N, CA, C and O atoms as CSV, one atom per row, in Angstrom:
chain,resi,resn,atom,element,x,y,z
A,1,MET,N,N,-11.056,0.839,-0.652
A,1,MET,CA,C,-9.669,0.996,-0.267
A,1,MET,C,C,-9.096,-0.350,0.149
A,1,MET,O,O,-9.773,-1.111,0.840
A,2,PRO,N,N,-7.856,-0.668,-0.254
A,2,PRO,CA,C,-7.259,-1.951,0.083
A,2,PRO,C,C,-7.136,-2.112,1.573
A,2,PRO,O,O,-7.015,-1.132,2.307
A,3,MET,N,N,-7.166,-3.350,2.022
A,3,MET,CA,C,-7.105,-3.633,3.470
A,3,MET,C,C,-5.674,-3.781,3.957
A,3,MET,O,O,-5.449,-3.811,5.167
A,4,ASN,N,N,-4.700,-3.872,3.064
A,4,ASN,CA,C,-3.324,-3.931,3.547
A,4,ASN,C,C,-2.388,-3.163,2.609
A,4,ASN,O,O,-2.815,-2.683,1.559
A,5,CYS,N,N,-1.127,-3.049,2.985
A,5,CYS,CA,C,-0.224,-2.246,2.182
A,5,CYS,C,C,0.670,-3.085,1.264
A,5,CYS,O,O,1.601,-2.555,0.656
A,6,GLN,N,N,0.397,-4.378,1.161
A,6,GLN,CA,C,1.265,-5.230,0.364
A,6,GLN,C,C,1.384,-4.827,-1.081
A,6,GLN,O,O,2.453,-4.966,-1.675
A,7,ASP,N,N,0.311,-4.331,-1.660
A,7,ASP,CA,C,0.313,-3.955,-3.066
A,7,ASP,C,C,0.516,-2.478,-3.280
A,7,ASP,O,O,0.232,-1.975,-4.367
A,8,GLN,N,N,0.993,-1.768,-2.288
A,8,GLN,CA,C,1.118,-0.316,-2.356
A,8,GLN,C,C,2.447,0.159,-2.926
A,8,GLN,O,O,2.647,1.364,-3.076
A,9,GLY,N,N,3.362,-0.756,-3.249
A,9,GLY,CA,C,4.630,-0.359,-3.822
A,9,GLY,C,C,5.619,0.117,-2.772
A,9,GLY,O,O,5.385,-0.008,-1.570
A,10,ASP,N,N,6.714,0.657,-3.243
A,10,ASP,CA,C,7.763,1.087,-2.347
A,10,ASP,C,C,7.480,2.465,-1.773
A,10,ASP,O,O,6.751,3.265,-2.358
A,11,SER,N,N,8.063,2.721,-0.635
A,11,SER,CA,C,7.956,4.030,-0.010
A,11,SER,C,C,9.162,4.889,-0.439
A,11,SER,O,O,10.269,4.372,-0.586
A,12,ASP,N,N,8.948,6.171,-0.634
A,12,ASP,CA,C,10.044,7.063,-0.961
A,12,ASP,C,C,11.058,7.186,0.186
A,12,ASP,O,O,12.167,7.680,-0.014
A,13,THR,N,N,10.675,6.739,1.373
A,13,THR,CA,C,11.546,6.863,2.528
A,13,THR,C,C,12.613,5.788,2.547
A,13,THR,O,O,13.580,5.897,3.301
A,14,GLY,N,N,12.460,4.738,1.725
A,14,GLY,CA,C,13.379,3.605,1.744
A,14,GLY,C,C,12.990,2.575,2.769
A,14,GLY,O,O,13.647,1.541,2.894
A,15,LEU,N,N,11.927,2.840,3.507
A,15,LEU,CA,C,11.418,1.884,4.508
A,15,LEU,C,C,10.231,1.116,3.935
A,15,LEU,O,O,9.586,1.572,2.992
A,16,PRO,N,N,9.949,-0.044,4.507
A,16,PRO,CA,C,8.710,-0.734,4.120
A,16,PRO,C,C,7.530,0.191,4.420
A,16,PRO,O,O,7.573,0.972,5.370
A,17,ALA,N,N,6.501,0.101,3.624
A,17,ALA,CA,C,5.350,1.004,3.753
A,17,ALA,C,C,4.713,0.955,5.146
A,17,ALA,O,O,4.298,1.983,5.682
A,18,ASN,N,N,4.641,-0.247,5.726
A,18,ASN,CA,C,4.011,-0.356,7.044
A,18,ASN,C,C,4.836,0.341,8.138
A,18,ASN,O,O,4.275,0.918,9.069
A,19,ILE,N,N,6.158,0.283,8.020
A,19,ILE,CA,C,7.022,0.946,9.003
A,19,ILE,C,C,6.948,2.450,8.848
A,19,ILE,O,O,6.879,3.176,9.840
A,20,ALA,N,N,6.963,2.931,7.594
A,20,ALA,CA,C,6.837,4.364,7.340
A,20,ALA,C,C,5.513,4.892,7.847
A,20,ALA,O,O,5.461,5.977,8.427
A,21,ALA,N,N,4.420,4.129,7.635
A,21,ALA,CA,C,3.098,4.550,8.126
A,21,ALA,C,C,3.057,4.594,9.649
A,21,ALA,O,O,2.490,5.522,10.225
A,22,LEU,N,N,3.654,3.594,10.310
A,22,LEU,CA,C,3.738,3.625,11.767
A,22,LEU,C,C,4.490,4.833,12.242
A,22,LEU,O,O,4.032,5.516,13.158
A,23,LEU,N,N,5.652,5.130,11.644
A,23,LEU,CA,C,6.445,6.245,12.045
A,23,LEU,C,C,5.758,7.593,11.817
A,23,LEU,O,O,6.064,8.576,12.492
A,24,ALA,N,N,4.837,7.628,10.868
A,24,ALA,CA,C,4.074,8.874,10.612
A,24,ALA,C,C,3.256,9.241,11.843
A,24,ALA,O,O,2.920,10.412,12.022
A,25,TYR,N,N,2.930,8.285,12.684
A,25,TYR,CA,C,2.154,8.558,13.885
A,25,TYR,C,C,3.052,8.825,15.112
A,25,TYR,O,O,2.582,9.368,16.112
A,26,LEU,N,N,4.326,8.447,15.039
A,26,LEU,CA,C,5.193,8.436,16.190
A,26,LEU,C,C,5.227,9.787,16.962
A,26,LEU,O,O,5.116,9.783,18.188
A,27,LEU,N,N,5.373,10.898,16.285
A,27,LEU,CA,C,5.430,12.190,16.914
A,27,LEU,C,C,4.212,13.044,16.575
A,27,LEU,O,O,4.270,14.272,16.626
A,28,GLY,N,N,3.127,12.393,16.234
A,28,GLY,CA,C,1.881,13.115,15.979
A,28,GLY,C,C,1.954,14.041,14.774
A,28,GLY,O,O,2.303,13.613,13.674
A,29,VAL,N,N,1.626,15.298,14.982
A,29,VAL,CA,C,1.611,16.300,13.931
A,29,VAL,C,C,2.968,16.399,13.263
A,29,VAL,O,O,3.048,16.450,12.036
A,30,VAL,N,N,4.023,16.428,14.038
A,30,VAL,CA,C,5.377,16.613,13.524
A,30,VAL,C,C,5.754,15.516,12.552
A,30,VAL,O,O,6.152,15.796,11.421
A,31,SER,N,N,5.633,14.261,12.982
A,31,SER,CA,C,6.001,13.156,12.091
A,31,SER,C,C,5.042,13.042,10.922
A,31,SER,O,O,5.448,12.671,9.821
A,32,GLY,N,N,3.763,13.360,11.149
A,32,GLY,CA,C,2.802,13.322,10.041
A,32,GLY,C,C,3.205,14.286,8.936
A,32,GLY,O,O,3.190,13.926,7.759
A,33,VAL,N,N,3.557,15.482,9.300
A,33,VAL,CA,C,3.969,16.495,8.315
A,33,VAL,C,C,5.279,16.105,7.640
A,33,VAL,O,O,5.436,16.274,6.431
A,34,ILE,N,N,6.216,15.584,8.424
A,34,ILE,CA,C,7.517,15.149,7.856
A,34,ILE,C,C,7.290,14.067,6.797
A,34,ILE,O,O,7.878,14.120,5.717
A,35,PHE,N,N,6.450,13.101,7.103
A,35,PHE,CA,C,6.204,12.012,6.138
A,35,PHE,C,C,5.375,12.524,4.929
A,35,PHE,O,O,5.510,11.990,3.828
A,36,LEU,N,N,4.550,13.519,5.122
A,36,LEU,CA,C,3.842,14.089,3.973
A,36,LEU,C,C,4.813,14.796,3.030
A,36,LEU,O,O,4.639,14.760,1.812
A,37,VAL,N,N,5.824,15.430,3.590
A,37,VAL,CA,C,6.835,16.113,2.763
A,37,VAL,C,C,7.732,15.112,2.059
A,37,VAL,O,O,8.059,15.278,0.884
A,38,ILE,N,N,8.126,14.081,2.772
A,38,ILE,CA,C,9.089,13.072,2.224
A,38,ILE,C,C,8.392,12.165,1.202
A,38,ILE,O,O,8.908,11.940,0.108
A,39,GLU,N,N,7.223,11.652,1.570
A,39,GLU,CA,C,6.533,10.641,0.765
A,39,GLU,C,C,5.738,11.285,-0.339
A,39,GLU,O,O,4.838,12.079,-0.069
A,40,LYS,N,N,6.050,10.959,-1.580
A,40,LYS,CA,C,5.312,11.553,-2.702
A,40,LYS,C,C,4.417,10.546,-3.425
A,40,LYS,O,O,3.426,10.941,-4.040
A,41,ASN,N,N,4.740,9.272,-3.364
A,41,ASN,CA,C,4.045,8.284,-4.220
A,41,ASN,C,C,3.183,7.282,-3.488
A,41,ASN,O,O,2.126,6.913,-4.001
A,42,ASN,N,N,3.576,6.827,-2.327
A,42,ASN,CA,C,2.901,5.728,-1.668
A,42,ASN,C,C,1.629,6.235,-0.966
A,42,ASN,O,O,1.720,6.972,0.016
A,43,LYS,N,N,0.468,5.853,-1.455
A,43,LYS,CA,C,-0.819,6.303,-0.938
A,43,LYS,C,C,-1.059,5.812,0.490
A,43,LYS,O,O,-1.655,6.529,1.294
A,44,PHE,N,N,-0.613,4.624,0.809
A,44,PHE,CA,C,-0.782,4.077,2.148
A,44,PHE,C,C,-0.060,4.958,3.179
A,44,PHE,O,O,-0.635,5.325,4.204
A,45,VAL,N,N,1.196,5.287,2.894
A,45,VAL,CA,C,1.980,6.075,3.827
A,45,VAL,C,C,1.407,7.510,3.868
A,45,VAL,O,O,1.274,8.082,4.950
A,46,ARG,N,N,1.070,8.090,2.715
A,46,ARG,CA,C,0.544,9.443,2.681
A,46,ARG,C,C,-0.799,9.515,3.452
A,46,ARG,O,O,-1.040,10.484,4.172
A,47,PHE,N,N,-1.649,8.520,3.308
A,47,PHE,CA,C,-2.914,8.518,4.034
A,47,PHE,C,C,-2.670,8.537,5.547
A,47,PHE,O,O,-3.270,9.338,6.264
A,48,HIS,N,N,-1.798,7.663,6.022
A,48,HIS,CA,C,-1.534,7.605,7.464
A,48,HIS,C,C,-0.843,8.875,7.952
A,48,HIS,O,O,-1.097,9.328,9.068
A,49,ALA,N,N,0.028,9.452,7.123
A,49,ALA,CA,C,0.712,10.691,7.521
A,49,ALA,C,C,-0.331,11.846,7.619
A,49,ALA,O,O,-0.305,12.627,8.569
A,50,MET,N,N,-1.223,11.935,6.646
A,50,MET,CA,C,-2.221,12.971,6.671
A,50,MET,C,C,-3.179,12.769,7.845
A,50,MET,O,O,-3.542,13.731,8.522
A,51,GLN,N,N,-3.581,11.545,8.083
A,51,GLN,CA,C,-4.493,11.277,9.191
A,51,GLN,C,C,-3.829,11.598,10.524
A,51,GLN,O,O,-4.491,12.087,11.440
A,52,SER,N,N,-2.538,11.331,10.646
A,52,SER,CA,C,-1.789,11.663,11.861
A,52,SER,C,C,-1.731,13.168,12.063
A,52,SER,O,O,-1.987,13.662,13.161
A,53,ALA,N,N,-1.400,13.886,11.025
A,53,ALA,CA,C,-1.279,15.363,11.127
A,53,ALA,C,C,-2.619,16.003,11.524
A,53,ALA,O,O,-2.662,16.858,12.408
A,54,ILE,N,N,-3.705,15.586,10.867
A,54,ILE,CA,C,-5.024,16.136,11.163
A,54,ILE,C,C,-5.501,15.740,12.570
A,54,ILE,O,O,-5.941,16.589,13.345
A,55,THR,N,N,-5.409,14.464,12.883
A,55,THR,CA,C,-5.904,13.981,14.177
A,55,THR,C,C,-5.172,14.614,15.351
A,55,THR,O,O,-5.793,15.140,16.275
A,56,PHE,N,N,-3.875,14.558,15.305
A,56,PHE,CA,C,-3.115,15.036,16.455
A,56,PHE,C,C,-3.005,16.572,16.464
A,56,PHE,O,O,-2.775,17.183,17.508
A,57,GLY,N,N,-3.169,17.161,15.311
A,57,GLY,CA,C,-3.273,18.620,15.265
A,57,GLY,C,C,-4.555,19.094,15.966
A,57,GLY,O,O,-4.527,20.051,16.740
A,58,ALA,N,N,-5.670,18.421,15.689
A,58,ALA,CA,C,-6.953,18.755,16.317
A,58,ALA,C,C,-6.877,18.490,17.829
A,58,ALA,O,O,-7.418,19.265,18.618
A,59,ILE,N,N,-6.222,17.423,18.228
A,59,ILE,CA,C,-6.060,17.118,19.654
A,59,ILE,C,C,-5.214,18.196,20.326
A,59,ILE,O,O,-5.529,18.625,21.436
A,60,LEU,N,N,-4.159,18.630,19.673
A,60,LEU,CA,C,-3.298,19.677,20.212
A,60,LEU,C,C,-4.053,20.970,20.427
A,60,LEU,O,O,-3.961,21.589,21.488
A,61,ILE,N,N,-4.803,21.376,19.409
A,61,ILE,CA,C,-5.590,22.609,19.531
A,61,ILE,C,C,-6.626,22.515,20.648
A,61,ILE,O,O,-6.809,23.450,21.427
A,62,THR,N,N,-7.289,21.384,20.708
A,62,THR,CA,C,-8.266,21.157,21.783
A,62,THR,C,C,-7.624,21.208,23.162
A,62,THR,O,O,-8.195,21.774,24.094
A,63,THR,N,N,-6.458,20.628,23.293
A,63,THR,CA,C,-5.725,20.638,24.552
A,63,THR,C,C,-5.379,22.070,24.981
A,63,THR,O,O,-5.572,22.447,26.136
A,64,ILE,N,N,-4.873,22.847,24.043
A,64,ILE,CA,C,-4.515,24.227,24.347
A,64,ILE,C,C,-5.727,25.009,24.833
A,64,ILE,O,O,-5.633,25.753,25.809
A,65,ILE,N,N,-6.878,24.846,24.153
A,65,ILE,CA,C,-8.072,25.542,24.548
A,65,ILE,C,C,-8.558,25.112,25.923
A,65,ILE,O,O,-8.934,25.946,26.746
A,66,LEU,N,N,-8.548,23.787,26.172
A,66,LEU,CA,C,-9.029,23.265,27.460
A,66,LEU,C,C,-8.120,23.705,28.618
A,66,LEU,O,O,-8.594,23.873,29.742
A,67,LEU,N,N,-6.870,23.885,28.362
A,67,LEU,CA,C,-5.958,24.325,29.425
A,67,LEU,C,C,-6.272,25.741,29.912
A,67,LEU,O,O,-5.895,26.128,31.018
A,68,LEU,N,N,-6.954,26.487,29.087
A,68,LEU,CA,C,-7.344,27.857,29.461
A,68,LEU,C,C,-8.606,27.920,30.327
A,68,LEU,O,O,-8.953,28.969,30.868
A,69,ILE,N,N,-9.277,26.786,30.443
A,69,ILE,CA,C,-10.514,26.717,31.219
A,69,ILE,C,C,-10.208,26.064,32.557
A,69,ILE,O,O,-9.870,24.881,32.596
A,70,PRO,N,N,-10.318,26.802,33.653
A,70,PRO,CA,C,-9.973,26.222,34.971
A,70,PRO,C,C,-10.919,25.055,35.351
A,70,PRO,O,O,-12.104,25.051,35.016
A,71,VAL,N,N,-10.360,24.110,36.036
A,71,VAL,CA,C,-10.964,22.926,36.607
A,71,VAL,C,C,-11.633,22.026,35.578
A,71,VAL,O,O,-11.091,20.973,35.242
A,72,LEU,N,N,-12.823,22.426,35.059
A,72,LEU,CA,C,-13.510,21.559,34.083
A,72,LEU,C,C,-12.671,21.288,32.866
A,72,LEU,O,O,-12.604,20.154,32.392
A,73,GLY,N,N,-12.027,22.319,32.352
A,73,GLY,CA,C,-11.146,22.152,31.186
A,73,GLY,C,C,-9.990,21.214,31.488
A,73,GLY,O,O,-9.604,20.396,30.653
A,74,TRP,N,N,-9.444,21.338,32.684
A,74,TRP,CA,C,-8.329,20.481,33.067
A,74,TRP,C,C,-8.775,19.036,33.196
A,74,TRP,O,O,-8.040,18.132,32.797
A,75,ILE,N,N,-9.948,18.798,33.737
A,75,ILE,CA,C,-10.484,17.445,33.882
A,75,ILE,C,C,-10.738,16.849,32.467
A,75,ILE,O,O,-10.332,15.726,32.168
A,76,LEU,N,N,-11.405,17.620,31.639
A,76,LEU,CA,C,-11.669,17.162,30.272
A,76,LEU,C,C,-10.372,16.901,29.522
A,76,LEU,O,O,-10.283,15.951,28.744
A,77,ASN,N,N,-9.363,17.744,29.753
A,77,ASN,CA,C,-8.092,17.576,29.124
A,77,ASN,C,C,-7.459,16.243,29.504
A,77,ASN,O,O,-6.878,15.574,28.650
A,78,GLY,N,N,-7.559,15.854,30.744
A,78,GLY,CA,C,-7.069,14.569,31.207
A,78,GLY,C,C,-7.749,13.406,30.526
A,78,GLY,O,O,-7.097,12.440,30.128
A,79,ILE,N,N,-9.060,13.497,30.392
A,79,ILE,CA,C,-9.818,12.437,29.734
A,79,ILE,C,C,-9.423,12.325,28.250
A,79,ILE,O,O,-9.200,11.237,27.720
A,80,ILE,N,N,-9.346,13.513,27.601
A,80,ILE,CA,C,-8.979,13.515,26.170
A,80,ILE,C,C,-7.547,13.023,26.003
A,80,ILE,O,O,-7.234,12.334,25.032
A,81,GLY,N,N,-6.680,13.374,26.943
A,81,GLY,CA,C,-5.289,12.866,26.879
A,81,GLY,C,C,-5.202,11.378,26.935
A,81,GLY,O,O,-4.456,10.758,26.177
A,82,LEU,N,N,-5.956,10.802,27.822
A,82,LEU,CA,C,-5.975,9.308,27.918
A,82,LEU,C,C,-6.539,8.687,26.639
A,82,LEU,O,O,-5.996,7.707,26.128
A,83,ALA,N,N,-7.617,9.254,26.133
A,83,ALA,CA,C,-8.225,8.751,24.864
A,83,ALA,C,C,-7.231,8.895,23.715
A,83,ALA,O,O,-7.117,8.010,22.867
A,84,ALA,N,N,-6.512,10.021,23.696
A,84,ALA,CA,C,-5.516,10.263,22.638
A,84,ALA,C,C,-4.373,9.252,22.719
A,84,ALA,O,O,-3.883,8.787,21.690
A,85,LEU,N,N,-3.957,8.919,23.908
A,85,LEU,CA,C,-2.885,7.919,24.075
A,85,LEU,C,C,-3.333,6.560,23.523
A,85,LEU,O,O,-2.589,5.895,22.801
A,86,ILE,N,N,-4.538,6.169,23.868
A,86,ILE,CA,C,-5.059,4.872,23.379
A,86,ILE,C,C,-5.209,4.901,21.861
A,86,ILE,O,O,-4.854,3.933,21.190
A,87,LEU,N,N,-5.731,6.001,21.309
A,87,LEU,CA,C,-5.877,6.153,19.871
A,87,LEU,C,C,-4.528,6.081,19.191
A,87,LEU,O,O,-4.386,5.399,18.176
A,88,TRP,N,N,-3.527,6.773,19.733
A,88,TRP,CA,C,-2.196,6.780,19.185
A,88,TRP,C,C,-1.610,5.388,19.066
A,88,TRP,O,O,-1.030,5.041,18.037
A,89,ILE,N,N,-1.756,4.587,20.114
A,89,ILE,CA,C,-1.249,3.237,20.137
A,89,ILE,C,C,-1.979,2.361,19.101
A,89,ILE,O,O,-1.350,1.605,18.361
A,90,VAL,N,N,-3.290,2.475,19.066
A,90,VAL,CA,C,-4.080,1.698,18.111
A,90,VAL,C,C,-3.739,2.049,16.670
A,90,VAL,O,O,-3.614,1.159,15.829
A,91,LEU,N,N,-3.586,3.338,16.374
A,91,LEU,CA,C,-3.271,3.762,15.005
A,91,LEU,C,C,-1.869,3.258,14.588
A,91,LEU,O,O,-1.672,2.800,13.463
A,92,MET,N,N,-0.934,3.353,15.496
A,92,MET,CA,C,0.436,2.828,15.157
A,92,MET,C,C,0.395,1.329,14.931
A,92,MET,O,O,1.009,0.837,13.984
A,93,LEU,N,N,-0.294,0.609,15.752
A,93,LEU,CA,C,-0.399,-0.841,15.617
A,93,LEU,C,C,-1.056,-1.213,14.302
A,93,LEU,O,O,-0.558,-2.083,13.588
A,94,LYS,N,N,-2.162,-0.572,13.971
A,94,LYS,CA,C,-2.888,-0.910,12.741
A,94,LYS,C,C,-2.069,-0.528,11.513
A,94,LYS,O,O,-2.102,-1.243,10.511
A,95,ALA,N,N,-1.347,0.565,11.567
A,95,ALA,CA,C,-0.485,0.949,10.450
A,95,ALA,C,C,0.626,-0.079,10.259
A,95,ALA,O,O,0.936,-0.463,9.131
A,96,TYR,N,N,1.219,-0.519,11.355
A,96,TYR,CA,C,2.242,-1.553,11.321
A,96,TYR,C,C,1.735,-2.838,10.706
A,96,TYR,O,O,2.452,-3.510,9.965
A,97,GLN,N,N,0.477,-3.182,11.022
A,97,GLN,CA,C,-0.119,-4.379,10.496
A,97,GLN,C,C,-0.565,-4.241,9.050
A,97,GLN,O,O,-1.098,-5.187,8.468
A,98,GLY,N,N,-0.347,-3.046,8.459
A,98,GLY,CA,C,-0.676,-2.813,7.067
A,98,GLY,C,C,-2.146,-2.516,6.809
A,98,GLY,O,O,-2.614,-2.669,5.681
A,99,GLU,N,N,-2.869,-2.102,7.814
A,99,GLU,CA,C,-4.303,-1.834,7.652
A,99,GLU,C,C,-4.592,-0.373,7.402
A,99,GLU,O,O,-3.921,0.510,7.937
A,100,TRP,N,N,-5.599,-0.124,6.582
A,100,TRP,CA,C,-6.124,1.216,6.332
A,100,TRP,C,C,-7.193,1.464,7.380
A,100,TRP,O,O,-8.375,1.248,7.113
A,101,ILE,N,N,-6.815,1.903,8.544
A,101,ILE,CA,C,-7.803,2.203,9.560
A,101,ILE,C,C,-8.182,3.687,9.364
A,101,ILE,O,O,-7.344,4.583,9.465
A,102,LYS,N,N,-9.450,3.901,9.085
A,102,LYS,CA,C,-9.908,5.218,8.729
A,102,LYS,C,C,-10.802,5.760,9.847
A,102,LYS,O,O,-11.862,5.200,10.127
A,103,LEU,N,N,-10.379,6.827,10.469
A,103,LEU,CA,C,-11.160,7.434,11.550
A,103,LEU,C,C,-12.381,8.144,10.945
A,103,LEU,O,O,-12.321,8.622,9.812
A,104,PRO,N,N,-13.488,8.211,11.698
A,104,PRO,CA,C,-14.642,8.945,11.186
A,104,PRO,C,C,-14.281,10.410,10.912
A,104,PRO,O,O,-13.530,11.017,11.676
A,105,VAL,N,N,-14.800,10.962,9.854
A,105,VAL,CA,C,-14.615,12.335,9.397
A,105,VAL,C,C,-13.164,12.606,9.037
A,105,VAL,O,O,-12.877,12.925,7.883
A,106,ILE,N,N,-12.241,12.491,9.978
A,106,ILE,CA,C,-10.830,12.790,9.724
A,106,ILE,C,C,-10.264,11.851,8.663
A,106,ILE,O,O,-9.490,12.271,7.802
A,107,GLY,N,N,-10.653,10.579,8.728
A,107,GLY,CA,C,-10.193,9.612,7.745
A,107,GLY,C,C,-10.652,9.940,6.325
A,107,GLY,O,O,-9.918,9.727,5.360
A,108,ASP,N,N,-11.872,10.460,6.210
A,108,ASP,CA,C,-12.377,10.866,4.899
A,108,ASP,C,C,-11.577,12.035,4.364
A,108,ASP,O,O,-11.223,12.060,3.185
A,109,ILE,N,N,-11.293,12.992,5.208
A,109,ILE,CA,C,-10.497,14.174,4.804
A,109,ILE,C,C,-9.079,13.716,4.417
A,109,ILE,O,O,-8.544,14.133,3.390
A,110,ALA,N,N,-8.491,12.871,5.236
A,110,ALA,CA,C,-7.126,12.379,4.939
A,110,ALA,C,C,-7.095,11.604,3.636
A,110,ALA,O,O,-6.136,11.719,2.872
A,111,GLU,N,N,-8.122,10.819,3.370
A,111,GLU,CA,C,-8.186,10.054,2.140
A,111,GLU,C,C,-8.259,10.954,0.905
A,111,GLU,O,O,-7.625,10.671,-0.111
A,112,LYS,N,N,-9.025,12.026,0.995
A,112,LYS,CA,C,-9.167,12.963,-0.127
A,112,LYS,C,C,-7.882,13.781,-0.350
A,112,LYS,O,O,-7.516,14.084,-1.486
A,113,LYS,N,N,-7.208,14.129,0.754
A,113,LYS,CA,C,-6.050,15.017,0.626
A,113,LYS,C,C,-4.742,14.300,0.383
A,113,LYS,O,O,-3.761,14.929,-0.015
A,114,SER,N,N,-4.703,12.955,0.619
A,114,SER,CA,C,-3.415,12.234,0.503
A,114,SER,C,C,-3.120,11.801,-0.879
A,114,SER,O,O,-2.081,11.189,-1.126
């Protein structure tokens, strides 16, 4: 997989590919799905949009389940929330820099589906 988005062509969004990929992470699942619907051709943007939708969808489901578990679930939810915030920032930064940052397992799925 290429290490940057320079050779990835134009984005269907009218934005540079790195900006579109960054925005795919901005609202997590919501922006990931929006960019999957809008973007038809640019693999870099589609990969990041798919990875955003899967990653933050899984975090959302995990959060909902943990909120149902008193005390321990709430503590774990706080830890996962902090980790998710850090991951969100890193993913947006790397997408902006034009890098194909592929998360373990989820990145492989996103690569196959995008």
